[in-house]
GUBATI-116639 format. One line per 10 residues: their letters; for each residue x, y, z of N, C-alpha, C. Coordinates in nm, 3 decimals. Each point is the difference from the previous one (the first is absolute). Layout:
N
A) X/Y/Z/X/Y/Z/X/Y/Z  ...
***
This chain:
232
XXXXXXXXXX) -7.128/8.798/-22.697/-0.112/-0.089/0.028/0.033/-0.143/-0.043  0.055/-0.014/-0.121/0.035/-0.132/-0.050/0.103/-0.068/0.089  0.104/0.074/0.037/0.106/-0.057/0.084/-0.056/-0.051/0.133  -0.092/0.076/0.060/-0.057/-0.040/0.128/-0.081/-0.128/-0.014  -0.073/-0.013/-0.109/-0.081/-0.120/-0.021/0.087/-0.122/-0.025  0.108/0.018/-0.075/0.091/-0.112/-0.026/0.065/-0.044/0.130  0.040/0.097/0.082/0.060/-0.032/0.130/-0.099/-0.076/0.087  -0.127/0.041/-0.002/-0.103/-0.068/0.080/-0.029/-0.139/-0.053  0.019/-0.019/-0.130/-0.031/-0.130/-0.061/0.096/-0.108/0.045  0.127/0.035/0.021/0.099/-0.100/0.038/-0.023/-0.053/0.141
XXXXXXXXXX) -0.029/0.086/0.101/-0.029/-0.054/0.133/-0.123/-0.090/0.002  -0.091/0.020/-0.095/-0.121/-0.082/0.000/0.032/-0.148/-0.019  0.125/-0.029/-0.037/0.040/-0.139/-0.014/-0.008/-0.070/0.136  0.051/0.068/0.103/0.005/-0.065/0.130/-0.027/0.093/0.118  -0.038/0.123/-0.027/-0.021/0.096/0.109/-0.141/0.056/-0.004  -0.036/0.067/0.109/-0.133/0.056/0.012/0.001/0.144/-0.048  -0.096/0.037/-0.084/-0.011/0.136/-0.051/-0.124/0.065/0.061  0.020/0.116/0.063/-0.109/0.073/0.064/-0.017/0.134/-0.070  -0.123/0.039/-0.029/-0.023/0.129/-0.064/-0.125/-0.003/-0.085  0.004/0.075/-0.110/-0.113/0.008/-0.091/0.039/-0.060/-0.135
XXXXXXXXXX) -0.098/-0.028/-0.083/0.027/-0.055/-0.133/0.080/0.102/-0.080  0.108/-0.044/-0.062/0.084/0.093/-0.075/-0.065/0.037/-0.133  0.054/0.103/-0.062/-0.059/0.055/-0.123/-0.006/-0.102/-0.113  0.106/-0.074/-0.020/0.003/-0.098/-0.108/0.068/0.053/-0.125  0.123/0.048/0.016/0.075/0.052/-0.116/0.132/-0.074/-0.010  0.016/-0.075/-0.107/0.122/-0.078/-0.018/0.047/0.002/-0.144  0.007/0.119/-0.058/0.043/0.014/-0.139/0.144/0.049/-0.008  0.070/-0.045/-0.102/0.136/0.046/-0.029/-0.005/0.081/-0.128  0.052/0.122/0.007/-0.001/0.087/-0.118/0.141/0.029/-0.048  0.015/0.003/-0.131/0.127/0.035/-0.063/-0.018/0.134/-0.071
XXXXXXXXXX) 0.090/0.094/0.030/-0.009/0.134/-0.058/0.097/0.012/-0.116  -0.052/0.034/-0.118/0.083/0.023/-0.118/0.016/0.150/-0.021  0.124/0.043/-0.013/0.028/0.143/-0.016/-0.043/0.047/-0.137  -0.071/0.113/-0.003/-0.043/0.061/-0.126/0.064/0.138/-0.012  -0.031/0.070/-0.105/0.056/0.133/-0.021/-0.066/0.102/0.091  0.058/0.119/0.006/-0.054/0.111/0.079/-0.013/-0.034/0.149  0.096/-0.076/0.051/0.000/-0.038/0.142/-0.128/-0.070/0.044  -0.053/-0.083/-0.086/-0.122/-0.075/0.032/0.033/-0.149/-0.002  -0.093/-0.079/0.049/0.018/-0.144/0.002/-0.132/-0.072/-0.013  0.006/-0.125/-0.039/-0.119/-0.082/-0.015/0.010/-0.117/0.097
XXXXXXXXXX) -0.095/-0.007/0.093/0.000/-0.107/0.100/-0.096/-0.110/-0.045  0.052/-0.119/-0.018/-0.081/-0.114/-0.042/0.007/-0.109/0.106  -0.114/-0.060/0.029/-0.003/-0.112/0.093/0.057/-0.122/-0.071  0.108/-0.053/0.056/0.069/-0.111/-0.066/0.001/-0.129/0.080  -0.040/0.006/0.126/0.000/-0.121/0.082/-0.091/0.019/0.121  -0.021/-0.108/0.072/-0.081/0.004/0.122/0.075/-0.073/0.111  -0.026/0.043/0.124/0.062/-0.064/0.115/-0.082/-0.120/0.045  0.070/-0.109/0.031/-0.062/-0.119/0.055/0.071/-0.037/0.129  -0.073/-0.059/0.092/0.061/-0.043/0.126/0.075/-0.131/-0.023  0.082/-0.044/0.098/0.071/-0.127/-0.017/-0.090/-0.119/-0.030
XXXXXXXXXX) -0.126/0.005/0.046/-0.092/-0.110/-0.027/-0.060/0.008/-0.139  0.024/0.113/-0.070/-0.049/0.014/-0.137/-0.129/0.077/-0.015  -0.049/0.062/0.105/-0.125/0.075/-0.012/0.027/0.144/-0.040  -0.097/0.057/-0.065/0.011/0.137/-0.051/-0.050/0.100/0.103  0.080/0.106/0.024/-0.040/0.104/0.094/-0.098/0.097/-0.064  0.018/0.029/-0.127/-0.074/0.104/-0.070/-0.152/-0.022/0.003  -0.072/0.103/0.040/-0.147/-0.004/-0.002/-0.049/0.022/-0.143  -0.105/-0.070/-0.036/-0.055/0.010/-0.135/-0.051/0.142/-0.028  0.048/0.058/-0.109/-0.041/0.136/-0.034/-0.073/0.006/-0.135  -0.041/-0.116/-0.050/-0.075/-0.002/-0.126/-0.147/0.035/0.025
XXXXXXXXXX) -0.060/0.063/-0.095/-0.144/0.033/0.002/-0.039/0.098/0.112  0.097/0.078/0.051/-0.034/0.105/0.094/0.075/0.127/-0.040  -0.050/0.113/0.047/0.061/0.127/-0.036/0.126/0.026/0.082  0.079/0.096/-0.045/0.121/0.040/0.070/-0.033/0.046/0.142  -0.106/0.080/0.014/-0.039/0.053/0.131/-0.044/-0.111/0.094  -0.075/-0.098/-0.053/-0.044/-0.111/0.084/0.118/-0.084/0.047  0.098/-0.017/-0.088/0.117/-0.081/0.034/0.080/0.064/0.113  0.023/0.130/-0.011/0.084/0.066/0.098/-0.075/0.050/0.124  -0.124/0.042/-0.018/-0.069/0.067/0.110/-0.127/-0.072/0.046  -0.037/-0.107/-0.068/-0.120/-0.074/0.041/0.026/-0.081/0.126
XXXXXXXXXX) -0.105/-0.055/0.055/0.012/-0.080/0.120/0.068/-0.131/-0.033  0.103/-0.034/0.078/0.079/-0.120/-0.025/-0.028/-0.105/0.107  -0.075/-0.098/-0.036/-0.025/-0.109/0.092/0.081/-0.121/-0.041  -0.032/-0.113/0.055/0.071/-0.123/-0.034/-0.042/-0.044/-0.139  0.095/-0.010/-0.093/-0.030/-0.035/-0.139/0.084/-0.119/-0.046  0.014/-0.099/0.086/0.081/-0.116/-0.035/-0.062/-0.076/-0.116  0.085/-0.056/-0.084/-0.043/-0.076/-0.116/-0.012/-0.147/0.039  -0.121/-0.056/0.004/-0.017/-0.139/0.041/0.064/-0.099/-0.096  0.035/0.047/-0.120/0.064/-0.088/-0.098/0.152/0.004/0.012  0.051/0.093/0.079/0.145/0.012/0.020/0.034/-0.042/0.143
XXXXXXXXXX) -0.003/-0.131/0.023/0.024/-0.056/0.132/0.140/-0.058/0.006  0.076/0.042/0.100/0.137/-0.050/0.015/0.020/-0.048/0.142  0.110/-0.071/0.020/0.035/-0.050/0.132/0.143/0.040/0.031  0.024/0.054/0.118/0.135/0.041/0.039/0.081/-0.122/0.041  0.129/0.022/0.024/0.088/-0.110/0.042/-0.046/-0.063/0.130  -0.068/0.080/0.082/-0.046/-0.052/0.129/-0.141/-0.057/-0.006  -0.056/-0.008/-0.122/-0.131/-0.062/-0.016/-0.118/0.093/0.014  0.022/0.131/0.001/-0.111/0.095/0.014/-0.062/0.026/-0.136  -0.132/0.004/-0.004/-0.071/0.030/-0.123/-0.011/0.151/-0.016  0.041/0.050/-0.118/-0.005/0.143/-0.028/-0.061/0.020/-0.138
XXXXXXXXXX) -0.056/0.121/-0.021/-0.066/0.031/-0.126/0.067/0.120/-0.066  0.001/-0.001/-0.131/0.059/0.109/-0.075/-0.105/0.100/-0.047  0.051/0.110/-0.056/-0.090/0.095/-0.065/-0.066/0.103/0.090  0.042/0.012/0.124/-0.069/0.095/0.086/0.085/0.060/0.108  0.127/0.022/-0.025/0.085/0.056/0.104/0.027/-0.101/0.110  0.033/0.051/0.116/0.033/-0.086/0.115/-0.110/0.011/0.104  -0.063/-0.112/0.030/-0.104/-0.003/0.104/0.064/-0.038/0.132  -0.014/0.082/0.104/0.065/-0.030/0.128/-0.066/-0.118/0.070  0.077/-0.063/0.087/-0.056/-0.108/0.083/-0.096/0.057/0.103  0.037/0.117/0.054/-0.086/0.070/0.095/-0.028/0.139/-0.055
XXXXXXXXXX) -0.124/0.027/-0.034/-0.035/0.130/-0.055/-0.005/0.104/0.112  0.067/0.112/-0.023/-0.001/0.107/0.099/0.003/0.134/-0.073  -0.095/0.085/0.031/-0.007/0.133/-0.060/0.011/0.103/0.111  0.102/0.083/-0.007/0.024/0.100/0.105/-0.118/0.095/0.009  -0.035/0.038/0.123/-0.111/0.092/0.021/0.035/0.138/-0.054  -0.099/0.067/-0.056/0.021/0.135/-0.053/-0.008/0.103/0.115  0.067/0.111/-0.022/-0.006/0.107/0.100/-0.143/0.053/0.011  -0.045/0.028/0.122/-0.130/0.060/0.017/0.009/0.151/-0.023  -0.112/0.068/0.009/-0.005/0.144/-0.031/0.093/0.081/0.090  -0.001/-0.028/0.128/0.083/0.073/0.095/0.149/-0.024/-0.027
XXXXXXXXXX) 0.037/-0.123/-0.023/0.139/-0.034/-0.029/0.047/0.068/-0.129  -0.085/-0.004/-0.100/0.034/0.062/-0.128/0.023/0.150/0.016  -0.083/0.065/0.082/0.014/0.143/0.022/0.133/0.034/0.068  0.039/-0.077/0.099/0.126/0.025/0.070/0.119/-0.021/-0.093  -0.005/-0.104/-0.081/0.110/-0.026/-0.093/0.005/0.105/-0.110  -0.116/0.042/-0.046/-0.006/0.100/-0.107/0.060/0.133/0.046  -0.019/0.034/0.126/0.048/0.127/0.054/0.142/-0.012/0.061  0.062/-0.115/-0.015/0.134/-0.024/0.056/0.004/0.034/0.149  -0.108/-0.036/0.070/-0.013/0.037/0.140/0.110/-0.059/0.088  0.038/-0.126/-0.025/0.102/-0.064/0.084/0.138/0.062/-0.025
XXXXXXXXXX) 0.033/0.027/-0.124/0.128/0.062/-0.033/0.010/0.140/0.060  -0.106/0.080/-0.018/0.001/0.138/0.050/0.004/0.005/0.153  -0.077/-0.090/0.063/0.001/-0.003/0.147/0.137/-0.041/0.051  0.062/-0.099/-0.064/0.132/-0.047/0.042/0.102/0.112/-0.007  -0.001/0.075/-0.112/0.094/0.111/-0.015/-0.020/0.105/0.109  -0.126/0.029/0.029/-0.031/0.099/0.103/0.037/-0.051/0.138  -0.021/-0.126/0.027/0.028/-0.060/0.131/0.150/0.004/0.030  0.081/-0.040/-0.097/0.145/0.002/0.020/0.052/0.143/0.008  -0.058/0.089/-0.082/0.043/0.140/0.001/-0.028/0.068/0.132  -0.115/-0.030/0.061/-0.037/0.062/0.127/0.091/-0.044/0.113
XXXXXXXXXX) 0.057/-0.118/-0.012/0.087/-0.054/0.106/0.148/0.018/-0.033  0.025/0.054/-0.116/0.137/0.024/-0.044/0.086/-0.127/0.013  -0.056/-0.111/-0.045/0.072/-0.126/0.005/-0.018/-0.075/-0.131  0.096/-0.087/-0.029/-0.004/-0.074/-0.126/0.004/-0.150/0.021  0.011/-0.043/0.125/0.010/-0.142/0.028/-0.101/-0.042/0.106  -0.031/-0.130/0.000/-0.090/-0.057/0.098/0.075/-0.107/0.080  -0.040/-0.023/0.125/0.065/-0.106/0.078/-0.036/-0.138/-0.055  0.089/-0.094/0.018/-0.021/-0.136/-0.049/-0.129/-0.058/0.056  -0.079/-0.063/-0.086/-0.124/-0.062/0.042/-0.116/0.097/0.016  0.016/0.122/-0.051/-0.104/0.102/0.016/-0.131/-0.041/-0.066
XXXXXXXXXX) -0.110/0.031/0.066/-0.134/-0.025/-0.052/-0.084/0.127/0.016  -0.090/0.028/-0.093/-0.089/0.116/0.016/-0.103/-0.028/0.110  0.020/0.056/0.117/-0.089/-0.027/0.111/-0.124/0.089/-0.007  -0.080/-0.004/0.107/-0.127/0.073/0.001/0.021/0.150/-0.017  0.107/0.053/0.058/0.023/0.145/-0.011/0.029/0.041/-0.144  0.077/-0.081/-0.072/0.030/0.030/-0.141/-0.128/-0.010/-0.084  -0.077/-0.104/0.026/-0.125/-0.019/-0.076/-0.095/0.117/0.028  -0.005/0.044/0.124/-0.086/0.115/0.034/0.049/0.128/-0.066  0.131/0.017/-0.008/0.056/0.115/-0.071/-0.041/-0.002/-0.147  0.003/-0.118/-0.057/-0.041/-0.014/-0.140/-0.147/0.034/-0.017
XXXXXXXXXX) -0.080/-0.041/0.097/-0.144/0.031/0.000/-0.021/0.151/-0.001  0.073/0.069/0.086/-0.012/0.145/0.007/0.052/0.066/-0.129  0.104/-0.057/-0.055/0.055/0.053/-0.125/-0.103/-0.008/-0.113  -0.071/-0.111/-0.007/-0.103/-0.017/-0.104/-0.111/0.103/0.017  -0.039/0.025/0.123/-0.106/0.098/0.025/0.045/0.140/-0.042  0.125/0.035/0.031/0.053/0.131/-0.039/0.009/0.014/-0.152  0.024/-0.113/-0.068/0.009/0.000/-0.146/-0.138/-0.010/-0.064  -0.103/0.003/0.085/-0.139/-0.005/-0.047/-0.032/-0.128/-0.077  0.061/-0.110/0.044/-0.034/-0.131/-0.056/-0.126/-0.049/0.070  -0.102/-0.027/-0.075/-0.128/-0.039/0.060/-0.009/-0.153/0.017
XXXXXXXXXX) -0.041/-0.040/0.119/-0.019/-0.143/0.028/-0.085/-0.011/0.126  -0.061/-0.114/0.016/-0.084/-0.023/0.117/0.078/-0.074/0.107  -0.054/-0.002/0.121/0.063/-0.076/0.108/0.004/-0.149/-0.035  -0.104/-0.046/-0.066/-0.007/-0.141/-0.039/0.111/-0.033/-0.101  0.023/0.089/-0.095/0.106/-0.023/-0.099/0.136/-0.002/0.067  0.020/0.090/0.095/0.128/0.005/0.071/0.024/-0.130/0.077  -0.102/-0.044/0.072/0.013/-0.123/0.079/0.023/-0.121/-0.090  -0.073/-0.007/-0.108/0.010/-0.114/-0.093/0.140/-0.009/-0.062  0.061/0.114/-0.025/0.128/0.002/-0.072/0.120/0.024/0.091  -0.019/-0.004/0.131/0.108/0.035/0.093/0.124/-0.088/-0.018
XXXXXXXXXX) -0.020/-0.132/-0.011/0.115/-0.090/-0.017/0.074/0.030/-0.130  -0.076/0.022/-0.106/0.061/0.035/-0.130/0.077/0.131/0.011  -0.056/0.097/0.072/0.066/0.129/0.018/0.134/-0.018/0.072  0.001/-0.081/0.105/0.126/-0.025/0.072/0.103/-0.065/-0.090  -0.044/-0.093/-0.083/0.092/-0.065/-0.093/0.059/0.099/-0.099  -0.084/0.087/-0.053/0.046/0.099/-0.098/0.093/0.102/0.065  -0.032/0.041/0.122/0.087/0.092/0.072/0.138/-0.062/0.024  0.001/-0.124/0.044/0.126/-0.068/0.026/0.082/-0.011/-0.128  -0.066/-0.039/-0.108/0.071/-0.016/-0.128/0.061/0.132/-0.045  -0.078/0.108/0.005/0.048/0.129/-0.047/0.109/0.057/0.091
XXXXXXXXXX) -0.020/-0.013/0.130/0.094/0.061/0.094/0.129/-0.080/0.013  -0.005/-0.128/-0.032/0.123/-0.080/-0.003/0.091/0.044/-0.113  -0.058/0.052/-0.109/0.080/0.045/-0.113/0.090/0.116/0.042  -0.052/0.089/0.085/0.078/0.114/0.047/0.080/-0.033/0.125  -0.060/-0.076/0.091/0.064/-0.028/0.128/0.105/-0.108/-0.006  -0.006/-0.087/-0.102/0.099/-0.107/-0.015/0.056/0.003/-0.142  -0.068/-0.068/-0.092/0.045/-0.003/-0.139/-0.115/-0.045/-0.088  0.017/0.018/-0.131/-0.102/-0.045/-0.095/-0.015/-0.152/0.008  0.112/-0.070/0.017/-0.006/-0.147/0.008/-0.082/-0.044/0.121  0.017/0.070/0.112/-0.079/-0.033/0.119/-0.148/0.027/-0.023
XXXXXXXXXX) -0.029/0.107/-0.074/-0.139/0.032/-0.033/-0.061/-0.110/-0.086  0.077/-0.049/-0.097/-0.049/-0.107/-0.087/-0.021/-0.129/0.079  0.085/-0.023/0.099/-0.016/-0.119/0.083/-0.132/0.006/0.077  -0.035/0.118/0.050/-0.128/0.018/0.067/-0.115/-0.026/-0.096  0.013/0.050/-0.123/-0.104/-0.019/-0.100/-0.023/-0.149/-0.028  0.109/-0.075/-0.008/-0.011/-0.144/-0.026/-0.062/-0.072/0.118  0.042/0.037/0.119/-0.051/-0.066/0.121/-0.150/0.022/0.020  -0.053/0.111/-0.054/-0.142/0.031/0.018/-0.081/-0.023/-0.128  0.063/-0.058/-0.100/-0.069/-0.025/-0.128/-0.091/-0.123/0.014  -0.132/0.015/-0.023/-0.091/-0.114/0.013/0.035/-0.116/-0.093
XXXXXXXXXX) 0.052/0.030/-0.119/0.038/-0.105/-0.093/0.116/-0.083/0.055  0.097/0.067/0.061/0.111/-0.072/0.062/-0.050/-0.087/0.115  -0.092/0.055/0.079/-0.059/-0.077/0.109/-0.072/-0.124/-0.051  -0.071/0.015/-0.112/-0.069/-0.113/-0.060/0.099/-0.106/-0.046  0.110/0.044/-0.058/0.103/-0.093/-0.047/0.064/-0.075/0.116  0.023/0.070/0.111/0.058/-0.064/0.118/-0.095/-0.105/0.056  -0.129/0.032/0.003/-0.100/-0.095/0.049/-0.005/-0.125/-0.087  0.036/0.015/-0.129/-0.007/-0.111/-0.094/0.125/-0.087/0.000  0.103/0.039/0.078/0.126/-0.072/-0.002/-0.012/-0.148/0.037  -0.079/-0.038/0.102/-0.011/-0.143/0.030/-0.056/-0.080/-0.119
XXXXXXXXXX) -0.099/0.056/-0.067/-0.057/-0.069/-0.117/0.103/-0.006/-0.113  0.078/0.106/-0.015/0.103/0.003/-0.104/0.107/-0.106/0.028  0.038/-0.013/0.127/0.098/-0.101/0.038/-0.051/-0.141/-0.028  -0.126/-0.025/0.034/-0.058/-0.132/-0.024/-0.005/-0.031/-0.149  -0.032/0.101/-0.081/-0.006/-0.018/-0.144/0.138/-0.031/-0.056  0.102/0.071/0.049/0.136/-0.023/-0.046/0.047/-0.140/0.035  -0.026/-0.044/0.123/0.039/-0.134/0.043/-0.069/-0.107/-0.085  -0.128/0.023/-0.029/-0.073/-0.095/-0.083/0.057/-0.006/-0.141  0.036/0.116/-0.053/0.056/0.006/-0.135/0.132/-0.074/-0.008  0.086/0.021/0.101/0.129/-0.069/0.002/-0.018/-0.151/0.004
XXXXXXXXXX) -0.097/-0.044/0.081/-0.027/-0.143/0.012/-0.047/-0.059/-0.133  -0.089/0.070/-0.069/-0.052/-0.048/-0.128/0.110/-0.006/-0.106  0.088/0.100/0.001/0.109/0.002/-0.098/0.096/-0.117/0.023  0.032/-0.027/0.127/0.088/-0.112/0.033/-0.064/-0.132/-0.043  -0.130/-0.016/0.027/-0.071/-0.122/-0.039/0.000/-0.018/-0.151  -0.016/0.110/-0.074/-0.001/-0.010/-0.145/0.138/-0.039/-0.055  0.104/0.059/0.062/0.135/-0.033/-0.043/0.031/-0.147/0.025  -0.039/-0.048/0.118/0.023/-0.140/0.033/-0.079/-0.093/-0.091  -0.122/0.042/-0.037/-0.085/-0.082/-0.086/0.053/-0.006/-0.142  0.043/0.118/-0.050/0.046/0.008/-0.139/0.147/-0.036/-0.015
XX) 0.071/-0.008/0.113/0.142/-0.037/-0.007/0.088/0.111/-0.052  -0.043/0.127/0.025/0.082/0.115/-0.045/-0.020/0.119/0.094
***
């Protein structure tokens, strides 16, 4: 968690960060070896970004459970105001706040049921087994016949769902079928590529690229102006 937040903190100098507010953990611990194969972990330092702001969220005056499992909103410290090299104002004490907040949608009841029962994996194994084949032709897509076969498979497995649920989730079902069946018909890497191509978070990041480019260009311009002004 700490490593991810530190990595996100550096792009905030001149790049666009999309996602949710990070946890806010930036502590460094040193472990001292004790007897009986035990050790004592002591917090000895804290992580700061290049601009000098603190990543660590304040954990004073709250319980352990609240710190780890309580609701984490934006907790920036208004007294810890810093400026990046590109002139962006940032605040310490509350993790990393994204430029564009995005929270991935949770699985609905029908989706959760299919994933819980490994429906896509089991159907894929049965589909390939029935055809006695292990490969798919290049560019293969789960067409209407495959989707209908999956529909019948769910009914035989006594998976309960309504026509409305099926219609609402049809696109998601095709994506999941393609992802699972690419793992067997092509390779795991191809399956992961499908997962990335259909990931809403990746799509959001791609949509944000023009804004990210504009921000980067602006940052470069400000840095050049500062160097010329300061003579260094």
